C-alpha positions as a LaTeX table, in Angstrom:
\begin{tabular}{lrrr}
\hline
Residue & $x$ (\AA) & $y$ (\AA) & $z$ (\AA) \\
\hline
Met1 & $-16.40$ & $-17.37$ & $-10.67$ \\
Thr2 & $-15.95$ & $-13.88$ & $-12.06$ \\
Asn3 & $-14.61$ & $-13.10$ & $-15.52$ \\
Ile4 & $-11.43$ & $-11.72$ & $-13.98$ \\
Val5 & $-10.67$ & $-15.03$ & $-12.30$ \\
Lys6 & $-11.45$ & $-16.93$ & $-15.50$ \\
Ala7 & $-9.19$ & $-14.57$ & $-17.49$ \\
Leu8 & $-6.36$ & $-15.11$ & $-15.02$ \\
Ile9 & $-6.72$ & $-18.87$ & $-15.37$ \\
Trp10 & $-6.57$ & $-18.58$ & $-19.18$ \\
Ala11 & $-3.51$ & $-16.33$ & $-18.87$ \\
Ala12 & $-1.84$ & $-18.89$ & $-16.62$ \\
Ala13 & $-2.53$ & $-21.62$ & $-19.18$ \\
Ile14 & $-0.91$ & $-19.55$ & $-21.92$ \\
Leu15 & 2.10 & $-18.83$ & $-19.72$ \\
Ile16 & 2.46 & $-22.53$ & $-18.90$ \\
Val17 & 2.52 & $-23.31$ & $-22.63$ \\
Ala18 & 5.28 & $-20.71$ & $-23.06$ \\
Leu19 & 7.25 & $-22.25$ & $-20.20$ \\
Leu20 & 6.86 & $-25.76$ & $-21.59$ \\
Lys21 & 8.00 & $-24.57$ & $-25.01$ \\
Ser22 & 11.03 & $-22.79$ & $-23.58$ \\
Arg23 & 12.03 & $-25.96$ & $-21.72$ \\
Gly24 & 11.62 & $-28.04$ & $-24.85$ \\
Leu25 & 8.86 & $-30.17$ & $-23.36$ \\
Ile26 & 6.45 & $-29.46$ & $-26.22$ \\
Ser27 & 7.22 & $-28.93$ & $-29.88$ \\
Val28 & 7.31 & $-25.51$ & $-31.51$ \\
Glu29 & 4.40 & $-26.45$ & $-33.77$ \\
Ser30 & 2.25 & $-27.52$ & $-30.83$ \\
Ala31 & 3.07 & $-24.33$ & $-28.95$ \\
Gln32 & 2.22 & $-22.17$ & $-31.96$ \\
Thr33 & $-1.11$ & $-23.92$ & $-32.35$ \\
Leu34 & $-1.90$ & $-23.47$ & $-28.66$ \\
Phe35 & $-0.90$ & $-19.79$ & $-28.82$ \\
Ile36 & $-3.61$ & $-19.37$ & $-31.45$ \\
Val37 & $-6.28$ & $-21.64$ & $-29.99$ \\
Leu38 & $-6.08$ & $-20.78$ & $-26.27$ \\
Pro39 & $-6.78$ & $-17.03$ & $-26.65$ \\
Leu40 & $-9.68$ & $-17.79$ & $-29.00$ \\
Leu41 & $-11.17$ & $-20.21$ & $-26.50$ \\
Ala42 & $-10.61$ & $-17.70$ & $-23.73$ \\
Val43 & $-12.45$ & $-14.95$ & $-25.58$ \\
Leu44 & $-15.32$ & $-17.24$ & $-26.48$ \\
Ser45 & $-15.70$ & $-18.57$ & $-22.95$ \\
Leu46 & $-15.44$ & $-15.13$ & $-21.36$ \\
Arg47 & $-17.97$ & $-13.63$ & $-23.77$ \\
Arg48 & $-20.39$ & $-16.49$ & $-23.17$ \\
Ser49 & $-20.33$ & $-16.09$ & $-19.40$ \\
Gly50 & $-20.81$ & $-12.32$ & $-19.46$ \\
Ser51 & $-23.84$ & $-10.71$ & $-17.94$ \\
Ser52 & $-26.47$ & $-10.68$ & $-20.63$ \\
Met53 & $-29.53$ & $-8.53$ & $-20.32$ \\
Cys54 & $-31.30$ & $-10.42$ & $-23.11$ \\
Gly55 & $-34.87$ & $-11.20$ & $-22.21$ \\
Gln56 & $-34.91$ & $-9.02$ & $-19.11$ \\
Gly57 & $-36.34$ & $-5.91$ & $-20.69$ \\
Thr58 & $-39.94$ & $-4.91$ & $-21.02$ \\
Val59 & $-41.91$ & $-5.20$ & $-24.21$ \\
Ser60 & $-43.65$ & $-2.00$ & $-25.22$ \\
\hline
\end{tabular}
């Protein structure tokens, strides 16, 4: 799965939280916490799955 697909999934999760909050299905406090935590988790997971060139270079 590419980073773009993963980012779209994270964006959908954040939008679902916004929808649930607007419908009153989750509390304001829970929504605020998720609005902080979800983007942080998204950034961490997207950075971790990036293409790393570590260990693929030559030693001179």
